[in-house]
N, C-alpha and C positions, 0 to 999 in steps of 0.2 A: 456260438456267437462270440466274436472277439470284442472285448471292451477296451476302448482307448482311454488311457489315463489322461486327465487334464494336465496341461503344462504346469510346472512349478510356479508358485505365486511370484517368486522373485523375477521370473522372466517378464512378467507384465509391467514391472517397474523399471526396466532397463532404461527407458527414455523419459522417466519421470524427473524433470528438472526442478530447481528451486523456484521457478516461476509459478508453480502450482500453489504456493502459499498465498498468492493473491486471492484465491477463493476464500480463504479464511479471513483475510483482511476485509474484503468487500462485504462478506456476510455479517461479520461482527460490527462493521461500521453502520450498516442499516439499522441494527438494534440500538447502538449507542446514539446515533444521530436522531433517531425517533424519540428517544428519551429526553433530548435537549430542546425539543420544540416548545414554543410558547403556548401551543394549543394541545389539549389532551383529549382527543375524541375517545369514546368508549372502545375498549379492546386494543388500543394502540400499545399500551405498556405490556400486556400479556404477549402480544405478537412480537414485540421487541425482545422480550425474555426468551421466547421460543427461538428466535433467530440467533440469540447469543448461545443458547444450548446447542444449536446446530453448528455454530462456528467452533465451539469447544470440541464437538465430535469430529469435525473436519480436521482440526488441529491435531488431535490424537492419532487419527488415521494417517495423516500425512507424515507425522513424525515417525510412525512405525514404518511406513512405506519408504521414506527416505533413508531410514536406518538399513532396511533391506537393500536399497540401492547402493549405499556405500559399502556394504559387506560383500555383495555378490557382483557388483559392477564398478570396481574402483577405477577402471580405465575410463568409463563414461564420467564418473565423478571428477576425476582430474581434468578431463577434457572440458567440463563445464567451467571449472575454475580458470582455465587458460583461454576461454572463449570470451572476447570483449562484449559479445552480445548477451551472454548468459551469466557471467560472473556477477554483474551488478544485482541480479535477483537474489543474491544471498542476503541483501538488506531486507528482503521480504520475510525471511525467517524471523528476524528481530521484530518487524512490525506486526507479524501474525501473533507472536507471543504477547506483545504489548497490547494489541487490540483486544484480544480475548481477556487479558487481565483487567484492562480498563472496563470492559463490558461486564465483568463479574461484579464490580462495585457499583456500576451504573444501573444495570437491570437484573443481572444474575442473582443478586442478593435476594430478590423476591422469591426465588426458588430454593436457594441453598442456604440462606441466612447470612446475616452480616459478618459473623465471625469467620465462617468458611470462605466468604467472598474476600475478606481482607487477607486471609492466609493465602488464597489462590493468587490474588493480585500481587502480593508481595513476592511470591516465588516467580511468577511470570514477568513481573517488572524487573526483578534482579537479573534473571536470565536474559530477558530481551534487551536490557541495557548493555550487558556485557557483549552480546552478539552484535548489537548496533555499533558499539565503539570499535569492535574488531572489524566489522564490515567497512566502517567509515575510514579506517586506516588501511586495512589489507587490500580492499578492492582497488582504490586509487594507486596503491603501490604496485599491484600486479599490472594495472593498465600502463604504468610508466615503464616498468622493467621487463615485462613479459608479453603483453598483448600486442604492442606495436600498432595500435589503431591510429589511423590518420584523421584529420579534421573532417573529411567527407563521411566518416562513419559515426560521427557524433549523433546521439539521439537522446530524447528525454529519459530513456532507461538509465543513462549514466547518473541521473540524480538519485536513484533509489538508495544506494548505500549512504548517501549524504543526508537523506531525509530521515533515516531511521532514528538518529539521536533526537530529532525534533519530536518524534512520536513519544519517545521517553520523556521529553520535557513536558509534553501535554498530558501524559498519563501520571507522572509522579505526584502532582499536587493532590490527586484523589486520595493518596495514602497519608498526606500530611496530618489531617485531623486525627488519624488513628495512632499517631506516635505520641510519646510523652511530651508535654509542653517544654518549651525552652530550646536548648541546643539541638536535640534531634529534629524537631520540626523545622527550625531555621536552616539547619544543614541540608536537609532534603530539598527545601524550597530553593536555596541558592545553588545547590547542585543542578537542579532542573533549569535554573536560569543559565548556568554555564553550558549545559547541553543545548539550550536554545541558541546561545551565541555561537557555539561550535558549528551547529548545523546551518544556521542562517548565513554565516560568513562563507562557509564552504559552498553553499548553494549559490550565493552571489558571485562566487568565482566561476562555477560551472555553468550557470544559466546563460551567460553571454556566448559561451562556446556552442551551446545547443541552439540558441536563437540565431547566431551567425551562420550556422550550418543550414538552418531552415531558409534564411533569407538569400544566402549566396549560392547554396547548393540545390535549390529547388525543393519541391514537396518530398516528404518521406515516401519510401515504398508503401504500397497500398496496405499491406499487413501491419505496418508500423504506425499508420496514421492515428489509431486510437491512443498511442502512447503520448501524444501531445497533451492529453488530459493529465498526465503525470505531473506536469508543471504546477497544476492546481494543488498538489499535495503539500509542498513546503509553504505555499501561500496560506491555504486554509488551516494547516496544522499549526503554523506559527501564530496566527491570529487566535486560534483556540488556546494555545499555550499561554499567551499573555492574559487572556481572559481568565484562565484558571489561576494564574498567579494572583490576579486582582481579587479573586474570591477568597483565597486562603491567606493572603498576606496580612490583613489586619489581625493583630494579636499575635502574629508570628514574628514579623519584622517590627521592631519597636519604633515609635515616633512617627514623623511624617513620611518616612520611607515606605511604610506599609500602605499609606493612602496613595503614595505616588504610583503604585502599580496599577491603580484604577485609571489614573490619567494616561499611563503608558498604554493600557489596553485599548483606549479609544484613539489616541494619537497615532499609534502604530496600526491598529486593526482597520480603521476606516480607509486610509489610502491603499493598504495592501489588498483589501478586498475589492477596492475599485480596480486595481490592476488584475485581480483574479477574474473579475467579470469580463474585462477586456480579453484576457487570454481564453476564457470560456467561449466567447464568440469566435475568436480566431480558430481555436481547435475544432469547434463545431463545423465551421466552414470547410476546413480541410477534410474532416471525416465525411461530410456530405459529398464533397468532390470525389473522395476515394470510393465511397459507396456507389456512386453513379458510374464509376469506372470498373466496377466489378469486385470490390473488396468483399471477401467472404469472411465467415466467422473464424476467429482464432483466439487463443488465450489472451491476446493483447486487448480484447474487448473488456476484460476486467478492469482496465484503466478507467472505464466509465463509472466505477463504483466508489472505491475508497477515496480517491482525490475529491470527488464531488461531495462525499460525506464529510470530509474535513471542512469544506466550505459551509456546509449546513451548520456544523458545530461552531465554526468561527462566527458566522452571522448571528446565530442564536445567542452567543456570548455578547456580541455587540448590542443586540436587542435588550439584554438584561442590564447592560451598563449605561445605555443611553436612554432607554425607555421609548425609543422611536418605533412607531407602528410599521414604518417602512421596512425596518429590519425583520420584524415579525413576519410580514408578508413574504419577504424575500426568502427567509429560512424555510417557510412552508413550501414555496414554489420549488426551491432547490431540492427539498426532500421528496416531493412528488416525482421530480426528474430522477432522483437517485433510486427510488423504489421501482420505477418503470424500467430503468436500465438494469438493475439487479435481476428483475424478473426475466427479462429477455436473455441476459447473459447466462444466468443460472440454468434456464431451460436448454439453451444450446449446449452448455457444458455437460449436463446430464445426458443429453442425446449423444454427444460425442464420446462420452465414457462408455455408455452402453453399447454403442456400435464398435468401439475400439479405435475409432479414427484418431482421437486425441492422444491415445497412449501408443500409437504406432510409431515406428522409427521414421526418420526423414526419407522421403522418396529418393530413389537412386537417380543420379544425374545422367542425363542423356549423353550418349557418345555417338560418334559418326563411324560407321563401319564401311570400309572401302572394299568393293568387290573387284574380282579380276577383270570385269568388263569395264572398269573405270567409273561406273556409276556409284553413287553413294546412297546409303539408307540410314536412317536414324534408329538407334536401338537404346538399350539401357544395360548398365552394368548390373549383374545379378549376383 
């Protein structure tokens, strides 16, 4: 009896792109967002800690798989960097590192202790911020000098490398209380404020391009319709960031400037979340239309998770700073939507990985073969 050896592991990751880090981001966000809710039903926090542990395991597995990808398939890795549809997902690597790091201090400390959580977050925050800044500069540079994408190719995916520094801005304040008082705390807080401004202004430059493409170019292709939810990312994450600034600024920034962060969190967060709700309705309408026209599952469905989660943490922050019950209710409603979306998307992803469909290469493009009779038939390049 002849035994056939299984194919090498590295062959399975040939088509594993940087977009797979969205699974880490979405899973970690469900745990972090749950911990920010104004209500604490029994079992919620242990469930959030479990999801954080799962996100950490996913991150380690993907880092190893992507290392194999770069080592054994450098041609595909370079092709990803030169593809305007794939290169922006390198921002997801930064956000995955930052999301798991923030989750360590938010809920992971229940399992690993505060000391280990601080150390893990410090490492992941530092690495994630470096990658975020590299993506925020490098990807737009490649888009300008190598990609040659036209206005008709604009999509919300282009926002990903620009949002990554905002995730750093929202994650950094968690480390501020663990630094020595004085200059170290103030330096980190103001550095996060600089990252906030960097990402916000870059997003304000890119967002009109995306919105203009949507309005003048018609709906996105069916598979890309879920990416409209990515616009919620910078909106919710920036609201979360200013809320975190307000929580740690007193005692770190001297004088009235420290109290001014609390005012900023409300004056900025309320109108931005208003626009986020408008965009949520618009994006939902496009997704419902695409679904009715036959949109099937794709990795783009993970856009339903992390961006919605940032809105949960943003609204929860507004609830704490305003005391309004309306924000409490909205945070809970959005979290229910987030959990439902994550459950559906995670189930489809597991099914696709087990079947091999999600790790398979792109389908060959059809070609037309002309026969001697003059008739034509469609075939495929193999």
